[in-house]
N, CA, C and O atoms as a DFTB+ gen file, in Angstrom:
460 C
 N C O
     1  1      93.698      37.281     137.571
     2  2      92.522      36.643     137.018
     3  2      92.245      37.258     135.657
     4  3      92.263      38.481     135.517
     5  1      91.994      36.449     134.678
     6  2      91.715      36.900     133.326
     7  2      90.411      36.261     132.857
     8  3      90.205      35.059     133.023
     9  1      89.537      37.070     132.273
    10  2      88.292      36.547     131.706
    11  2      88.296      36.852     130.210
    12  3      88.590      37.972     129.793
    13  1      87.971      35.860     129.429
    14  2      87.929      36.064     127.982
    15  2      86.711      35.370     127.405
    16  3      86.131      34.459     127.997
    17  1      86.354      35.836     126.235
    18  2      85.195      35.268     125.545
    19  2      85.502      35.239     124.060
    20  3      85.850      36.263     123.471
    21  1      85.377      34.094     123.467
    22  2      85.632      33.975     122.038
    23  2      87.056      34.330     121.661
    24  3      87.295      34.887     120.589
    25  1      88.020      34.010     122.544
    26  2      89.411      34.302     122.252
    27  2      89.790      35.757     122.456
    28  3      90.893      36.165     122.094
    29  1      88.897      36.540     123.026
    30  2      89.141      37.972     123.201
    31  2      89.117      38.332     124.691
    32  3      88.184      37.983     125.413
    33  1      90.164      39.037     125.132
    34  2      90.248      39.472     126.523
    35  2      89.184      40.523     126.786
    36  3      89.119      41.531     126.083
    37  1      88.337      40.293     127.808
    38  2      87.318      41.295     128.113
    39  2      87.381      41.785     129.557
    40  3      86.672      42.721     129.925
    41  1      88.234      41.153     130.384
    42  2      88.324      41.574     131.769
    43  2      89.596      40.995     132.372
    44  3      89.941      39.839     132.130
    45  1      90.289      41.812     133.161
    46  2      91.477      41.349     133.858
    47  2      91.457      41.952     135.252
    48  3      90.996      43.078     135.434
    49  1      91.950      41.218     136.230
    50  2      91.915      41.766     137.572
    51  2      92.716      40.981     138.579
    52  3      93.255      39.912     138.294
    53  1      92.775      41.549     139.768
    54  2      93.426      40.918     140.908
    55  2      92.395      40.766     142.008
    56  3      91.595      41.668     142.255
    57  1      92.421      39.626     142.661
    58  2      91.497      39.336     143.749
    59  2      92.317      39.136     145.017
    60  3      93.188      38.268     145.067
    61  1      92.039      39.935     146.038
    62  2      92.743      39.846     147.307
    63  2      91.790      39.230     148.330
    64  3      90.763      39.818     148.671
    65  1      92.139      38.053     148.808
    66  2      91.303      37.336     149.770
    67  2      91.535      37.917     151.161
    68  3      92.631      37.799     151.710
    69  1      90.519      38.537     151.724
    70  2      90.600      39.146     153.050
    71  2      89.676      38.452     154.043
    72  3      89.455      38.945     155.149
    73  1      89.144      37.314     153.644
    74  2      88.184      36.608     154.475
    75  2      88.795      36.249     155.818
    76  3      89.914      35.739     155.879
    77  1      88.070      36.510     156.889
    78  2      88.518      36.189     158.227
    79  2      89.286      37.304     158.920
    80  3      89.536      37.226     160.123
    81  1      89.665      38.344     158.177
    82  2      90.383      39.464     158.796
    83  2      89.399      40.415     159.467
    84  3      88.274      40.580     158.995
    85  1      89.815      41.039     160.561
    86  2      88.948      42.045     161.189
    87  2      88.840      43.287     160.306
    88  3      89.718      43.559     159.487
    89  1      87.762      44.028     160.482
    90  2      87.498      45.210     159.662
    91  2      88.658      46.201     159.685
    92  3      88.945      46.830     158.667
    93  1      89.323      46.350     160.814
    94  2      90.444      47.289     160.905
    95  2      91.569      46.900     159.950
    96  3      92.161      47.768     159.309
    97  1      91.867      45.611     159.849
    98  2      92.903      45.129     158.925
    99  2      92.470      45.290     157.478
   100  3      93.269      45.659     156.618
   101  1      91.203      45.011     157.216
   102  2      90.658      45.171     155.861
   103  2      90.744      46.634     155.441
   104  3      91.105      46.937     154.304
   105  1      90.416      47.531     156.353
   106  2      90.493      48.963     156.079
   107  2      91.918      49.384     155.714
   108  3      92.108      50.188     154.801
   109  1      92.909      48.855     156.413
   110  2      94.310      49.189     156.118
   111  2      94.717      48.673     154.741
   112  3      95.381      49.381     153.983
   113  1      94.323      47.446     154.416
   114  2      94.647      46.884     153.093
   115  2      94.016      47.730     151.979
   116  3      94.661      48.050     150.980
   117  1      92.758      48.077     152.173
   118  2      92.037      48.907     151.204
   119  2      92.738      50.255     151.033
   120  3      92.948      50.712     149.909
   121  1      93.097      50.887     152.146
   122  2      93.742      52.205     152.096
   123  2      95.083      52.150     151.371
   124  3      95.432      53.077     150.641
   125  1      95.828      51.076     151.567
   126  2      97.119      50.920     150.899
   127  2      96.953      50.832     149.390
   128  3      97.653      51.512     148.640
   129  1      96.030      49.997     148.953
   130  2      95.801      49.835     147.509
   131  2      95.207      51.114     146.918
   132  3      95.596      51.534     145.829
   133  1      94.277      51.723     147.625
   134  2      93.675      52.964     147.151
   135  2      94.730      54.053     146.982
   136  3      94.707      54.786     145.994
   137  1      95.645      54.165     147.925
   138  2      96.697      55.183     147.826
   139  2      97.549      54.989     146.572
   140  3      97.902      55.957     145.898
   141  1      97.874      53.747     146.267
   142  2      98.651      53.445     145.064
   143  2      97.882      53.885     143.816
   144  3      98.444      54.519     142.924
   145  1      96.595      53.542     143.762
   146  2      95.783      53.893     142.593
   147  2      95.579      55.408     142.476
   148  3      95.588      55.952     141.372
   149  1      95.398      56.079     143.601
   150  2      95.239      57.540     143.570
   151  2      96.502      58.221     143.048
   152  3      96.414      59.170     142.268
   153  1      97.661      57.752     143.464
   154  2      98.919      58.328     142.978
   155  2      99.089      58.100     141.483
   156  3      99.589      58.970     140.770
   157  1      98.677      56.941     141.016
   158  2      98.875      56.581     139.604
   159  2      97.817      57.184     138.677
   160  3      98.138      57.648     137.583
   161  1      96.544      57.178     139.120
   162  2      95.448      57.561     138.229
   163  2      94.688      58.806     138.667
   164  3      93.813      59.279     137.941
   165  1      95.004      59.341     139.835
   166  2      94.283      60.514     140.311
   167  2      92.954      60.141     140.946
   168  3      92.709      58.992     141.314
   169  1      92.127      61.131     141.058
   170  2      90.826      60.945     141.704
   171  2      89.893      60.107     140.819
   172  3      89.843      60.311     139.606
   173  1      89.149      59.159     141.426
   174  2      88.227      58.349     140.618
   175  2      87.082      59.193     140.062
   176  3      86.633      60.151     140.691
   177  1      86.623      58.816     138.877
   178  2      85.519      59.531     138.245
   179  2      84.162      59.142     138.796
   180  3      83.250      59.967     138.841
   181  1      84.020      57.900     139.213
   182  2      82.769      57.392     139.784
   183  2      83.070      56.680     141.088
   184  3      84.130      56.077     141.252
   185  1      82.130      56.757     142.009
   186  2      82.306      56.020     143.257
   187  2      80.957      55.770     143.917
   188  3      79.980      56.486     143.698
   189  1      80.949      54.739     144.720
   190  2      79.800      54.437     145.573
   191  2      80.353      53.943     146.896
   192  3      81.039      52.923     146.956
   193  1      80.049      54.675     147.950
   194  2      80.534      54.321     149.282
   195  2      79.359      54.324     150.250
   196  3      78.601      55.291     150.334
   197  1      79.228      53.226     150.974
   198  2      78.128      53.049     151.919
   199  2      78.704      52.444     153.191
   200  3      79.433      51.455     153.120
   201  1      78.397      53.007     154.342
   202  2      78.782      52.433     155.620
   203  2      80.234      52.627     155.976
   204  3      80.997      53.281     155.265
   205  1      80.599      52.029     157.118
   206  2      81.943      52.137     157.676
   207  2      82.585      50.758     157.775
   208  3      81.903      49.735     157.706
   209  1      83.900      50.747     157.935
   210  2      84.636      49.501     158.132
   211  2      84.439      49.027     159.573
   212  3      85.239      49.345     160.453
   213  1      83.374      48.269     159.805
   214  2      83.108      47.699     161.133
   215  2      82.723      46.226     160.971
   216  3      82.126      45.823     159.973
   217  1      83.082      45.446     161.978
   218  2      82.728      44.021     161.963
   219  2      81.254      43.839     162.300
   220  3      80.698      44.626     163.067
   221  1      80.613      42.822     161.743
   222  2      81.093      41.826     160.784
   223  2      80.983      42.360     159.348
   224  3      79.880      42.525     158.829
   225  1      82.104      42.623     158.725
   226  2      82.139      43.279     157.423
   227  2      81.487      42.443     156.320
   228  3      80.739      42.975     155.500
   229  1      81.766      41.144     156.296
   230  2      81.170      40.282     155.266
   231  2      79.648      40.313     155.342
   232  3      78.967      40.407     154.321
   233  1      79.134      40.234     156.537
   234  2      77.680      40.295     156.730
   235  2      77.132      41.668     156.323
   236  3      76.066      41.754     155.713
   237  1      77.847      42.723     156.654
   238  2      77.406      44.074     156.290
   239  2      77.369      44.267     154.772
   240  3      76.489      44.953     154.252
   241  1      78.324      43.661     154.066
   242  2      78.302      43.714     152.603
   243  2      77.070      42.976     152.079
   244  3      76.356      43.488     151.216
   245  1      76.824      41.776     152.601
   246  2      75.682      40.970     152.156
   247  2      74.352      41.672     152.414
   248  3      73.408      41.523     151.638
   249  1      74.279      42.434     153.500
   250  2      73.041      43.145     153.859
   251  2      72.925      44.519     153.199
   252  3      71.928      45.216     153.389
   253  1      73.934      44.910     152.429
   254  2      73.903      46.217     151.771
   255  2      74.231      47.375     152.696
   256  3      73.980      48.532     152.358
   257  1      74.792      47.073     153.865
   258  2      75.152      48.115     154.829
   259  2      76.546      48.679     154.585
   260  3      76.891      49.740     155.104
   261  1      77.348      47.965     153.790
   262  2      78.707      48.408     153.488
   263  2      78.987      48.163     152.017
   264  3      78.682      47.096     151.485
   265  1      79.566      49.155     151.369
   266  2      79.989      49.016     149.970
   267  2      81.102      50.015     149.685
   268  3      81.101      51.128     150.209
   269  1      82.031      49.613     148.865
   270  2      83.055      50.498     148.329
   271  2      83.274      50.089     146.886
   272  3      83.682      48.960     146.612
   273  1      83.006      50.994     145.971
   274  2      83.287      50.780     144.558
   275  2      83.784      52.098     143.997
   276  3      83.065      53.097     144.022
   277  1      85.011      52.109     143.489
   278  2      85.614      53.292     142.890
   279  2      86.020      52.959     141.468
   280  3      86.467      51.847     141.185
   281  1      85.860      53.932     140.565
   282  2      86.183      53.693     139.153
   283  2      86.993      54.844     138.571
   284  3      86.745      56.017     138.849
   285  1      87.963      54.465     137.761
   286  2      88.761      55.410     137.002
   287  2      88.546      55.097     135.523
   288  3      88.667      53.946     135.104
   289  1      88.231      56.115     134.744
   290  2      88.088      55.939     133.303
   291  2      89.460      56.116     132.666
   292  3      90.102      57.155     132.820
   293  1      89.894      55.096     131.956
   294  2      91.192      55.088     131.294
   295  2      90.977      55.136     129.785
   296  3      89.866      54.884     129.318
   297  1      92.006      55.452     129.021
   298  2      91.832      55.504     127.563
   299  2      91.328      54.202     126.948
   300  3      90.642      54.221     125.926
   301  1      91.666      53.070     127.570
   302  2      91.278      51.779     126.991
   303  2      90.331      50.979     127.874
   304  3      90.264      49.755     127.755
   305  1      89.596      51.651     128.760
   306  2      88.629      50.928     129.583
   307  2      88.411      51.595     130.928
   308  3      88.703      52.776     131.114
   309  1      87.896      50.819     131.850
   310  2      87.571      51.307     133.188
   311  2      88.295      50.444     134.210
   312  3      88.287      49.216     134.117
   313  1      88.924      51.097     135.189
   314  2      89.558      50.412     136.295
   315  2      88.654      50.540     137.504
   316  3      88.200      51.637     137.831
   317  1      88.389      49.427     138.169
   318  2      87.466      49.421     139.307
   319  2      88.137      48.779     140.523
   320  3      88.805      47.750     140.417
   321  1      87.941      49.413     141.672
   322  2      88.417      48.905     142.951
   323  2      87.230      48.792     143.884
   324  3      86.410      49.707     143.959
   325  1      87.126      47.677     144.597
   326  2      86.042      47.582     145.560
   327  2      85.843      46.197     146.127
   328  3      86.613      45.267     145.886
   329  1      84.776      46.105     146.888
   330  2      84.390      44.868     147.560
   331  2      83.075      44.371     146.952
   332  3      82.000      44.756     147.412
   333  1      83.150      43.523     145.928
   334  2      81.902      43.009     145.371
   335  2      81.215      42.067     146.353
   336  3      81.865      41.368     147.130
   337  1      79.900      42.065     146.298
   338  2      79.142      41.116     147.103
   339  2      79.384      39.726     146.542
   340  3      79.313      39.519     145.331
   341  1      79.668      38.774     147.419
   342  2      80.006      37.427     146.996
   343  2      78.884      36.456     147.346
   344  3      78.343      36.493     148.452
   345  1      78.545      35.604     146.413
   346  2      77.527      34.581     146.657
   347  2      77.990      33.631     147.761
   348  3      77.178      33.150     148.552
   349  1      79.301      33.361     147.811
   350  2      79.827      32.446     148.829
   351  2      80.113      33.130     150.167
   352  3      80.653      32.505     151.080
   353  1      79.749      34.425     150.288
   354  2      79.905      35.179     151.532
   355  2      81.364      35.338     151.971
   356  3      81.625      35.527     153.159
   357  1      82.307      35.264     151.047
   358  2      83.723      35.477     151.347
   359  2      84.058      36.950     151.127
   360  3      83.463      37.611     150.276
   361  1      85.007      37.450     151.894
   362  2      85.402      38.845     151.782
   363  2      86.600      38.970     150.848
   364  3      87.686      38.466     151.133
   365  1      86.381      39.648     149.735
   366  2      87.437      39.838     148.741
   367  2      87.451      41.290     148.282
   368  3      86.408      41.901     148.051
   369  1      88.660      41.821     148.157
   370  2      88.863      43.125     147.540
   371  2      89.331      42.851     146.121
   372  3      90.232      42.041     145.903
   373  1      88.721      43.524     145.160
   374  2      89.079      43.268     143.770
   375  2      89.484      44.557     143.065
   376  3      88.925      45.628     143.301
   377  1      90.474      44.413     142.194
   378  2      90.873      45.470     141.274
   379  2      90.681      44.872     139.893
   380  3      91.293      43.857     139.559
   381  1      89.828      45.501     139.084
   382  2      89.524      44.958     137.759
   383  2      89.641      46.045     136.706
   384  3      89.416      47.226     136.969
   385  1      89.997      45.614     135.516
   386  2      89.965      46.502     134.358
   387  2      89.138      45.810     133.289
   388  3      89.356      44.640     132.971
   389  1      88.192      46.546     132.743
   390  2      87.319      46.013     131.697
   391  2      86.924      47.155     130.773
   392  3      87.172      48.322     131.074
   393  1      86.310      46.814     129.652
   394  2      85.865      47.866     128.732
   395  2      84.767      48.712     129.369
   396  3      84.662      49.909     129.099
   397  1      83.949      48.086     130.217
   398  2      82.897      48.820     130.927
   399  2      82.381      47.967     132.078
   400  3      82.623      46.762     132.139
   401  1      81.670      48.615     132.980
   402  2      81.021      47.943     134.103
   403  2      79.598      48.476     134.207
   404  3      79.257      49.491     133.599
   405  1      78.786      47.790     134.973
   406  2      77.471      48.316     135.301
   407  2      77.614      49.451     136.310
   408  3      78.714      49.957     136.531
   409  1      76.531      49.836     136.902
   410  2      76.521      50.911     137.885
   411  2      77.404      50.560     139.092
   412  3      77.422      49.409     139.531
   413  1      78.136      51.547     139.629
   414  2      78.905      51.298     140.846
   415  2      78.029      50.866     142.025
   416  3      78.526      50.251     142.968
   417  1      76.741      51.179     141.980
   418  2      75.824      50.777     143.049
   419  2      75.436      49.301     142.974
   420  3      74.922      48.745     143.944
   421  1      75.676      48.672     141.838
   422  2      75.419      47.240     141.694
   423  2      76.589      46.497     142.317
   424  3      77.685      46.493     141.758
   425  1      76.375      45.873     143.457
   426  2      77.474      45.259     144.199
   427  2      77.799      43.832     143.759
   428  3      78.712      43.218     144.311
   429  1      77.075      43.295     142.782
   430  2      77.340      41.932     142.291
   431  2      78.191      41.968     141.033
   432  3      77.745      41.549     139.965
   433  1      79.424      42.470     141.156
   434  2      80.264      42.663     139.983
   435  2      81.581      41.871     140.042
   436  3      82.451      42.106     139.203
   437  1      81.758      40.981     140.958
   438  2      83.031      40.275     141.135
   439  2      83.454      39.471     139.915
   440  3      82.651      39.176     139.029
   441  1      84.759      39.118     139.893
   442  2      85.308      38.324     138.793
   443  2      84.569      36.999     138.701
   444  3      84.364      36.335     139.717
   445  1      84.174      36.612     137.515
   446  2      83.487      35.334     137.347
   447  2      84.402      34.155     137.638
   448  3      85.584      34.177     137.294
   449  1      83.854      33.132     138.269
   450  2      84.590      31.909     138.507
   451  2      85.512      31.933     139.713
   452  3      86.253      30.973     139.925
   453  1      85.495      33.003     140.518
   454  2      86.346      33.058     141.704
   455  2      85.589      32.417     142.860
   456  3      84.453      32.779     143.167
   457  1      86.251      31.459     143.485
   458  2      85.668      30.848     144.689
   459  2      86.739      30.278     145.564
   460  3      86.442      29.724     146.622
């Protein structure tokens, strides 16, 4: 997924659709991607973690009972991994790179136009 404004790239990312999977499977997918990022970029500089991987995960995200947002500061921007709260109530894990993000505690940070 690529977001641009005025002909200029301002955000790039990958969206992994996990909707309908049980929390245990979602946890494994998250752990796999996190391990790759930890090996490549080291420990994240910022993070926000709330709750555990338990069903119903989508509902827990919507209610603010579950959140995962990790950030790595890179020379040319910020890399973010997490589960943004979705207006459509779908469960998605996103990896994004942008020049900056809002607070990791703000869970409404998903890629624009994804549905």
